[in-house]
N, C-alpha and C positions, 0 to 999 in steps of 0.2 A: 381273310383266308390265312394270313400269316399266324394269327392268334390260334386258329384251329390246328394248323400244322404244328405249332409249338406244343400245344396241349397233347396232341397225339404222340409226338416225339417223347415228351415227358412220361406219358403213360407206358410207352414201349420200354423206356429206361427203367421204370418201376417194375415192369414184368421181369426184366433181366435181373434186377436186384432180388426179386422174390425167388427166382430160380436159384440164385446163389445162396440165399438164406435157407432154402430147402435142404441144402447139404448139411445143415446143423441138426437135422432130425435123422433118426434111424429108420431106414426103409421098413415098411410094414406096420409101423406103430400108428396109434391114433393121431399123434402129433404130425406124423408124416402125411397121413390121409387128410387131416384138417388143412394143412398147408397146401396140399394139392387142390382141395376143394376151393379154397380161397383163390388160388392162382387161376383155376379154371374159370371161375366167375369173372375175374378181371379180364382174362383173355377173351372170353365170349363177348363181354361189353365192348372191348376194344375192336374186335372183329366187326361187330354191328356198326360201330362208329365209322369204320373204314370202308364198309360195303359200298357206299355211294362213290367214294373216290376210286375204288378198285373197278367198279362197273364203268365209271366215266373214262378211266384210262384205257380199259379194254376196248372201248368204242372210239378211241382216238383216231384222228385222220391218218392216212397212210404215211405221212411224213414223220409220224411219231411211233414207228414200229418198235423201236427199242423199248419205249414205255409200255406198249401193249405186251411185249414178250416178258418184260419184268413182272407185270401184274399177273400174267398167266402163271408164271413160276410161283408168285406169292399165293395165288389161289390153290395151286397144287399143294404147297406146304400147309396151308390152312386146312385143306381136306384131310391131312394126316393127323391133325392135332387131337380130335376126339379119341381115336384109337390109341394114341400114345399116352393120353391121360389114363385110359383104362389099363394099359400095360404098366404104368408107373404105380398103379394101385394093387398090383399083383400080391397075393398072400405070401409068396416066397420072397424074402427080402432081396435075394440076389437078382431075381427076375424083375422085381420092382425097381431096383437101382438101374438095371440095364434099360428098362422102359423110361426111367427118368432121364438117363443120358441121351436117349434118342429124342425125347421130348425137348430137352434143353438145346440140343443141336438144331432141331427144327425151328424152335421159337427164335433162336439167335439168328438163324439164316433169314427167317421172315422179317425180323427187325432190321437186319442189315440191308435186305433188298429194298425195304421201304425207305430207309435212310438215303439210299442212293437214288430212289425214284421220286421222292417228294421233296 
């Protein structure tokens, strides 16, 4: 289990690094959109890997209410991500950048919640 947890932690760190690298591109360009597409694929794979853990934690016994609440918050953040990726691809560069900022904050909160919970 520790090996799996370490792999997931490393992948979350990779996602945060890719968010930072995205700032090297100009919003609305093909390079910007390619970076977002790559990031979205990685995030979707990570979400799929973590689904079993999230489900298990949400079904935790009553004594672990904090864990259940934490994973409920994670699920809410994850639910916003597809819309935020769409906003970050907006044709208007200013709107795309604002969408990126919201996406970045959401993914950073998601990673932080999981770091505290796993």
